[in-house]
C-alpha positions as CSV (number, residue, x, y, z in Angstrom):
1,M,20.8,19.9,13.4
2,S,17.8,17.4,14.3
3,V,15.7,16.1,11.3
4,E,12.0,17.0,11.5
5,L,10.2,14.0,11.8
6,A,7.6,13.0,9.4
7,P,3.9,13.2,10.4
8,I,1.9,10.2,11.0
9,C,-1.3,10.0,9.1
10,L,-3.5,7.1,9.9
11,S,-6.8,6.3,8.0
12,T,-9.9,4.7,10.1
13,Y,-13.4,3.8,9.4
14,A,-15.3,1.4,11.6
15,R,-13.1,-1.1,12.7
16,L,-12.6,-0.2,16.4
17,Q,-10.7,-3.6,17.7
18,H,-8.5,-3.3,14.6
19,L,-7.6,0.3,15.1
20,Q,-7.2,0.0,19.0
21,Q,-3.9,-2.4,18.0
22,T,-2.7,-0.4,15.8
23,I,-2.8,2.4,17.9
24,A,-1.3,0.2,20.9
25,A,1.4,-1.0,18.6
26,L,2.2,2.7,17.4
27,Q,2.7,3.9,21.0
28,K,5.2,1.3,22.0
29,N,7.3,2.8,19.1
30,A,10.5,4.6,20.4
31,L,9.8,7.9,18.7
32,A,6.0,8.0,19.5
33,K,6.3,10.9,21.9
34,Q,8.0,12.8,19.4
35,S,5.7,12.4,16.5
36,E,2.2,14.1,15.3
37,L,-0.5,11.7,15.0
38,Y,-3.1,12.9,12.1
39,V,-6.3,10.5,12.3
40,C,-8.4,10.6,9.3
41,S,-11.9,9.4,10.2
42,D,-14.2,8.5,7.5
43,G,-17.9,9.2,7.6
44,P,-20.3,6.6,8.4
45,K,-22.4,4.5,5.5
46,I,-26.0,4.2,6.6
47,G,-26.1,1.4,9.4
48,D,-22.4,2.2,10.5
49,E,-23.2,5.2,12.5
50,E,-22.7,3.6,15.8
51,K,-19.5,2.0,15.0
52,V,-18.0,5.2,13.6
53,A,-19.2,7.2,17.0
54,A,-17.7,4.4,19.0
55,V,-14.2,4.8,16.8
56,R,-14.4,8.7,17.2
57,S,-14.9,8.5,21.0
58,Y,-11.7,6.3,21.3
59,L,-9.8,8.6,19.1
60,R,-10.5,11.5,21.5
61,A,-8.7,9.5,24.5
62,I,-5.6,8.8,22.5
63,D,-2.3,10.1,24.2
64,G,1.4,8.7,23.8
65,F,2.3,11.3,20.8
66,K,3.3,14.9,20.8
67,A,-0.1,15.7,19.3
68,V,-3.0,13.9,18.2
69,H,-5.3,15.7,15.5
70,I,-8.8,14.2,14.3
71,I,-10.0,14.8,11.0
72,E,-13.7,13.7,11.0
73,R,-15.2,13.3,7.7
74,E,-19.0,13.8,7.2
75,S,-19.8,11.6,4.5
76,N,-18.2,8.2,3.3
77,S,-15.8,8.1,0.8
78,R,-12.7,5.7,1.4
79,T,-10.6,7.0,-1.6
80,A,-11.4,10.7,-0.3
81,N,-10.5,9.8,3.4
82,N,-7.1,8.0,2.3
83,R,-5.6,10.0,-0.2
84,G,-7.3,13.4,1.1
85,G,-5.2,12.8,4.4
86,L,-2.1,11.9,2.4
87,R,-2.3,14.9,-0.1
88,M,-3.1,17.4,3.0
89,L,0.0,16.1,4.8
90,L,2.2,16.0,1.8
91,D,1.3,19.4,1.0
92,R,2.2,20.7,4.1
93,F,5.2,18.6,5.3
94,G,6.6,17.2,2.0
95,K,6.7,13.8,3.2
96,V,4.6,11.2,5.4
97,I,4.3,7.9,7.2
98,Y,0.8,6.4,6.4
99,L,-1.0,3.6,7.8
100,E,-4.3,2.1,8.1
101,E,-6.5,0.9,10.9
102,D,-5.3,-2.6,10.4
103,V,-1.6,-2.2,10.3
104,V,0.4,-3.0,13.6
105,T,3.8,-1.9,13.8
106,A,7.0,-3.2,15.5
107,P,8.8,-0.9,18.1
108,Y,11.5,0.7,15.7
109,F,9.0,0.9,12.7
110,L,8.9,4.9,13.3
111,Q,12.7,5.1,13.4
112,F,13.1,2.9,10.3
113,M,10.7,5.2,8.4
114,N,12.2,8.5,9.5
115,D,15.5,7.1,8.6
116,A,14.9,6.0,5.1
117,L,12.7,9.2,4.5
118,V,15.9,11.0,5.1
119,R,18.5,8.7,3.5
120,Y,16.5,8.4,0.1
121,Q,15.0,11.8,-0.2
122,E,17.5,12.8,-2.9
123,E,17.8,9.3,-4.6
124,K,15.3,9.5,-7.3
125,K,15.7,5.8,-8.1
126,I,13.6,5.5,-4.8
127,F,9.6,5.5,-5.1
128,S,8.6,4.9,-1.5
129,I,9.6,3.0,1.6
130,T,7.5,0.3,3.4
131,G,7.8,-1.4,6.6
132,W,6.2,-4.4,5.4
133,C,7.7,-7.8,4.2
134,P,6.1,-10.8,2.9
135,K,6.6,-14.4,4.4
136,F,8.8,-15.9,1.9
137,K,8.7,-19.6,0.8
138,E,12.6,-19.9,0.9
139,T,15.1,-18.0,3.3
140,L,16.5,-14.6,1.7
141,P,20.1,-14.7,1.3
142,L,20.4,-11.5,3.5
143,P,20.9,-11.2,7.1
144,N,18.5,-9.7,9.7
145,G,18.8,-5.9,9.7
146,S,19.1,-5.8,5.9
147,I,17.4,-3.7,3.1
148,F,16.2,-4.8,-0.2
149,F,14.6,-3.0,-3.3
150,V,12.1,-4.2,-5.6
151,P,9.8,-2.3,-8.1
152,R,6.6,-3.3,-6.2
153,F,4.7,-0.7,-3.8
154,C,3.4,-1.9,-0.7
155,G,1.1,0.5,1.5
156,W,1.0,-1.5,4.7
157,G,3.3,0.8,6.3
158,L,4.1,3.4,4.0
159,G,6.9,6.3,3.6
160,I,6.7,8.9,0.8
161,W,7.5,12.1,-0.4
162,K,5.3,14.8,-2.2
163,D,7.3,14.7,-5.1
164,R,6.8,10.8,-5.7
165,F,3.1,10.7,-4.7
166,D,2.4,13.5,-7.1
167,K,3.6,11.2,-10.3
168,I,0.7,9.0,-9.6
169,K,-2.2,8.8,-11.9
170,A,-5.5,6.9,-12.9
171,I,-4.7,3.7,-15.2
172,S,-6.4,3.7,-18.5
173,A,-7.1,1.0,-21.0
174,D,-4.2,2.9,-23.3
175,D,-1.8,2.4,-20.3
176,V,-2.3,-1.4,-20.2
177,E,-1.7,-1.4,-23.9
178,S,1.5,0.6,-23.3
179,L,2.6,-1.8,-20.6
180,K,1.8,-4.7,-22.8
181,K,4.3,-3.4,-25.4
182,T,6.8,-2.6,-22.9
183,P,9.1,-5.7,-22.5
184,A,11.1,-4.2,-19.4
185,A,8.1,-3.6,-17.7
186,L,6.8,-7.1,-18.4
187,K,9.9,-8.5,-17.2
188,R,9.9,-6.3,-14.0
189,I,6.3,-7.8,-13.2
190,R,7.4,-11.2,-14.0
191,E,10.6,-11.4,-12.3
192,Q,10.6,-9.1,-9.4
193,M,6.6,-8.0,-8.7
194,G,4.7,-11.0,-8.7
195,S,2.1,-12.6,-11.3
196,D,-0.7,-11.6,-9.4
197,L,-0.4,-7.9,-10.6
198,M,-1.4,-8.0,-13.9
199,P,-5.0,-9.0,-13.2
200,M,-5.4,-6.1,-10.6
201,I,-3.8,-3.7,-13.2
202,E,-6.3,-4.7,-15.9
203,A,-9.0,-4.5,-13.5
204,E,-8.1,-1.0,-12.1
205,A,-8.1,0.2,-15.8
206,L,-11.5,-1.3,-16.4
207,G,-12.8,0.6,-13.2
208,N,-13.8,-2.3,-11.4
209,I,-11.2,-1.3,-8.5
210,N,-9.8,2.0,-7.3
211,A,-6.8,1.1,-5.8
212,L,-3.9,3.5,-5.0
213,D,-1.2,0.7,-4.5
214,V,-2.0,-0.7,-7.8
215,R,-1.7,2.7,-9.7
216,C,2.0,2.9,-8.1
217,C,2.7,-0.6,-9.0
218,Y,1.9,0.2,-12.5
219,Y,3.9,3.3,-12.5
220,Q,7.0,1.5,-10.8
221,A,6.9,-1.5,-13.6
222,M,6.9,1.3,-16.3
223,T,9.8,3.1,-14.8
224,G,11.7,0.9,-13.1
225,E,11.7,3.0,-9.5
226,L,12.1,1.0,-6.5
227,T,10.4,0.5,-2.8
228,V,12.8,0.0,0.1
229,Y,11.9,-3.0,2.2
230,P,13.1,-4.1,5.8
231,Y,14.3,-7.8,6.6
232,P,12.6,-8.7,8.6
233,A,9.1,-7.0,8.5
234,L,8.4,-4.2,10.8
235,T,4.6,-3.9,10.1
236,R,1.7,-7.0,9.9
237,N,-1.5,-6.4,8.4
238,I,-4.2,-7.7,10.9
239,G,-7.2,-6.9,8.6
240,L,-6.9,-10.4,6.4
241,D,-9.6,-11.9,8.1
242,G,-12.6,-10.7,5.8
243,T,-13.4,-7.3,7.4
244,G,-11.6,-5.2,4.9
245,V,-12.9,-4.0,1.4
246,H,-10.4,-5.1,-0.8
247,C,-8.2,-7.8,1.1
248,G,-9.8,-11.1,2.2
249,T,-7.9,-13.8,3.8
250,E,-6.2,-15.0,0.6
251,L,-2.7,-12.9,1.5
252,S,-3.0,-14.3,5.1
253,E,-0.3,-17.1,4.1
254,I,2.1,-14.7,3.0
255,N,1.8,-12.1,5.8
256,G,5.1,-11.3,7.4
257,E,6.0,-11.8,10.8
258,F,8.1,-9.3,13.1
259,S,9.7,-9.5,16.2
260,E,8.6,-7.3,19.3
261,V,12.1,-7.6,20.8
262,F,14.2,-7.2,17.3
263,T,16.9,-4.9,18.1
264,Y,17.1,-1.8,15.8
265,E,20.2,-2.6,13.5
266,Y,18.9,-1.6,9.7
267,S,21.9,-0.5,7.8
268,F,21.3,1.4,4.4
269,P,23.4,0.2,1.5
270,E,25.2,3.0,-0.6
271,K,24.2,1.4,-4.1
272,V,20.7,1.5,-4.8
273,V,20.8,-2.1,-6.8
274,V,18.2,-4.9,-7.2
275,N,19.6,-8.1,-6.0
276,K,18.2,-10.3,-8.5
277,K,18.0,-13.4,-6.3
278,V,16.0,-11.7,-3.8
279,A,13.7,-9.8,-6.3
280,K,12.7,-13.5,-7.7
281,V,12.0,-14.9,-4.1
282,Y,9.9,-11.8,-3.5
283,A,8.0,-12.3,-6.6
284,E,7.3,-16.0,-6.2
285,A,5.6,-14.9,-2.8
286,F,3.0,-13.4,-4.6
287,V,2.4,-16.1,-7.2
288,S,-0.2,-18.2,-5.3
289,S,-2.1,-14.9,-4.2
290,A,-3.9,-14.0,-7.6
291,P,-7.0,-12.2,-6.9
292,K,-9.6,-14.0,-5.4
293,G,-13.3,-13.7,-3.9
294,K,-14.8,-10.3,-4.4
295,L,-12.1,-8.7,-6.8
296,L,-12.0,-11.9,-8.9
297,A,-15.7,-11.5,-9.3
298,K,-15.5,-7.8,-10.4
299,I,-12.6,-8.9,-12.9
300,K,-14.8,-11.5,-14.4
301,R,-18.1,-9.3,-14.5
302,A,-15.7,-6.5,-16.1
303,L,-14.2,-9.0,-18.9
304,L,-17.8,-10.4,-19.7
305,N,-19.4,-6.9,-19.9
306,K,-16.3,-6.2,-22.5
307,I,-16.9,-9.2,-24.5
308,R,-20.7,-8.3,-24.6
309,R,-19.9,-4.9,-25.7
310,I,-17.7,-6.2,-28.5
311,F,-20.1,-9.1,-29.6
312,F,-22.8,-6.3,-29.9
313,R,-20.7,-4.0,-31.6
314,R,-19.8,-6.4,-34.4
315,Q,-23.6,-7.3,-34.5
316,N,-24.3,-3.8,-35.0
317,N,-21.7,-3.3,-37.8
318,I,-22.9,-6.7,-39.8
319,R,-26.4,-5.4,-39.6
320,E,-25.3,-1.7,-40.8
321,S,-23.0,-3.2,-43.9
322,G,-26.3,-5.5,-45.0
323,H,-24.3,-8.9,-44.6
């Protein structure tokens, strides 16, 4: 009995050159001609009409897949476009492979993702699958073609099921306080996820970013659910060039490499266990990549505003009490 392949959801906006590279790489995948591609094209902001029109003109000429479906949004909303596409396909198919317009894939990416979606569907310890893997500061104690597990989410080539996606919600200030009072979660972040994560969780709770991957990381820190990673990587982010919304160039130093000629030999271990040595090396890859640029500025502004609110509230309390 053949297994139904997961649909591919690809979200795009106005970066035509990035999109063309992403599509060209996907077309080289062994399962491309058997897979259905759904492209969610976000509506233009004022001034970007021509760029979006060029993207949509290119989309209509794409071939190499079982079918290509184009969803053209009238209004602009990054979150509605991305998450709306995910929700639509998850509600219909129960599983999805998701990419953004700046993630290029190795030729065995689709094979790996579909195999892992089948293998771990009933394994509730597994939250998601990624095709990405960072560039490590030291050699992992793993042979090529290995799988490892860590509790950090990664959307740069994502595989996920509806029942997992349904668990994700916005992070509140109370959630952050709960996290800080949960030693197991703090230990996961420190030892297995990366020290850059806590500032992003706090920024999400303050409303200064709206990032699905941060929400997923918070959930996984609290629950210990895991993401499946391939070694070596099967995706690479080509958008770490200053053209993206959330990512500047700071993560480019750990952007993993993959081989175009690597033979598909990934094997899935029977036991879902975190290799602590691997997780430690993984977490250390993110130590130097704390939020910078626009994100850091947003966090600083939010913290300053919070301090001002506390100060003025105290001043009012003093005046009201007559002191």
